[in-house]
C-alpha positions in Angstrom: 28.7 108.0 263.4 31.1 108.8 266.2 34.4 110.8 265.8 37.4 108.8 266.8 40.1 111.1 267.7 43.7 110.4 266.8 46.7 111.5 268.7 48.4 114.7 267.6 51.2 112.7 266.1 48.8 110.4 264.2 46.9 113.4 262.8 50.2 115.2 261.8 51.4 112.0 260.1 48.0 111.7 258.3 47.8 115.2 256.9 51.6 115.1 255.9 51.2 111.8 254.0 47.8 112.2 252.6 47.2 112.6 248.8 47.0 115.9 247.2 43.2 116.0 247.5 43.4 114.9 251.2 40.9 112.1 250.8 41.9 110.3 254.0 41.8 113.5 256.0 38.5 114.4 254.8 37.2 110.9 255.5 38.7 111.2 259.1 37.1 114.7 259.7 33.7 113.9 258.2 32.2 112.5 261.5 33.5 115.6 263.3 31.8 117.9 260.8 28.5 115.9 260.9 28.5 115.9 264.7 29.0 119.6 264.7 26.2 120.3 262.2 23.8 118.1 264.1 23.8 120.6 267.0 21.8 122.9 264.9 18.4 122.9 263.4 19.3 122.8 259.6 17.5 121.6 256.6 19.1 118.7 254.8 19.9 121.1 251.9 21.8 123.6 254.0 23.5 120.8 256.0 24.7 119.2 252.8 25.9 122.5 251.4 27.7 123.3 254.6 29.4 119.9 254.5 30.6 120.5 251.0 31.9 123.9 251.9 33.6 122.7 255.1 35.3 119.7 253.3 36.6 122.2 250.7 38.2 124.2 253.6 40.4 121.3 254.6 43.2 121.8 252.1 43.5 125.5 252.9 43.5 124.6 256.7 46.2 121.9 256.3 48.5 124.3 254.5 48.1 126.9 257.1 48.4 124.4 259.9 51.6 123.0 258.5 53.1 126.3 257.7 53.0 127.2 261.4 55.9 125.1 262.8 54.7 126.0 266.4 51.7 123.6 265.9 54.0 120.6 265.7 56.1 121.7 268.5 53.1 122.3 270.8 51.5 119.1 269.6 48.3 120.8 268.6 45.7 118.5 267.2 44.7 119.4 263.6 41.1 118.4 264.4 41.0 120.9 267.2 42.5 123.6 264.9 39.9 122.7 262.2 36.9 123.2 264.4 37.5 127.0 264.0 36.9 126.5 260.2 33.7 124.5 261.0 32.5 127.2 263.3 33.1 129.9 260.8 30.9 128.1 258.2 28.2 127.6 260.7 28.3 131.1 261.9 27.9 132.3 258.4 24.3 131.1 258.4 21.9 133.7 259.6 19.2 133.0 262.2 20.6 129.6 263.0 19.0 127.9 266.0 20.5 125.3 268.3 18.7 122.0 268.9 
């Protein structure tokens, strides 16, 4: 599954017009999350747990992203912004090893 990036304008429109549970945004970012997790030696259980935790971070990240008006002015991509949330969850795992 390959992550197909949208333009900053497309991402901004997606997150602004998504449902209250951000279903479409989660679907869009799922391949990015999977790609990120696949860089590490993780058991299937840990990988699934991290996926759930990271997906639960999306509404929080969107609210913070939209609250910062500079993000829209600077045309910052939400997917790039969200990689910080992914890295924080991955870094929370002790003794993690890269593939």
